[in-house]
C-alpha positions in Angstrom: 116.2 32.3 19.8 112.4 32.5 20.1 112.5 30.1 23.1 115.5 30.3 25.4 115.5 26.8 27.0 114.8 23.3 25.9 112.9 21.9 29.1 110.3 19.3 28.4 106.8 21.4 28.3 108.4 24.6 27.6 107.5 24.9 24.0 105.5 26.7 21.3 103.0 23.8 21.1 100.1 23.9 18.3 96.9 22.2 18.6 96.4 19.5 15.9 98.9 18.8 13.3 99.3 22.1 11.6 100.3 25.6 13.1 101.7 29.0 12.1 104.1 31.1 13.9 104.8 34.7 12.9 107.9 36.7 13.9 108.0 40.4 13.6 111.4 41.8 13.3 112.5 45.3 13.9 114.2 45.9 10.8 114.3 44.3 7.4 116.8 41.5 7.0 117.9 38.9 4.3 117.8 35.6 6.2 120.6 32.9 4.6 119.4 30.1 7.0 117.0 29.1 9.8 117.5 26.7 12.7 114.9 24.6 14.3 115.5 23.0 17.8 113.7 20.2 19.6 114.2 18.3 22.6 116.0 15.0 21.8 114.3 11.8 22.2 116.5 11.0 25.4 115.1 13.8 27.1 111.3 13.3 26.2 109.3 12.0 29.1 107.6 9.5 26.6 110.9 8.5 24.9 109.8 9.9 21.6 109.3 13.1 19.9 106.2 12.5 17.8 105.3 16.2 18.5 108.3 17.6 16.8 107.5 19.5 13.4 108.3 17.2 10.5 107.4 19.3 7.3 107.5 23.1 7.4 108.0 25.9 5.3 109.3 29.4 5.9 107.7 32.7 4.1 109.1 36.1 4.4 106.8 39.3 4.4 107.9 42.7 3.6 105.0 44.2 5.5 102.7 43.2 8.3 99.6 43.1 6.2 100.9 41.4 3.0 98.4 38.7 1.9 101.1 36.4 0.7 104.6 35.9 1.6 107.6 34.9 -0.4 108.5 31.4 0.0 112.1 31.0 1.4 112.0 27.0 1.7 110.3 24.0 2.5 112.1 21.8 4.8 111.8 18.5 6.8 113.0 18.2 10.4 114.8 14.8 11.2 113.4 13.5 14.3 116.6 11.1 14.5 119.0 13.7 13.7 120.5 16.4 16.1 118.3 18.5 18.3 119.3 21.7 16.5 119.2 21.4 12.8 119.9 24.3 10.4 118.3 24.8 7.0 119.6 27.3 4.4 117.3 29.8 2.6 116.5 27.9 -0.9 115.2 30.7 -2.8 
């Protein structure tokens, strides 16, 4: 897990409506799924989670300075679903 807890305010916030997160791993892997977790509406101080990511894509890079990654999938986080959602690799 990139973030160890789910307290409001402890997050990887992005300015604006788009953002990027790059995670460098110590060895090559072949992922089968990804999980994304956001606080539930019930724990949100405002009662909504409009800051939750909605549409997102995951790319894989074979090396750090690669210009374009391989698209592993495009997904939609369901704000009315469970806080922790799993998304299988599509490609």
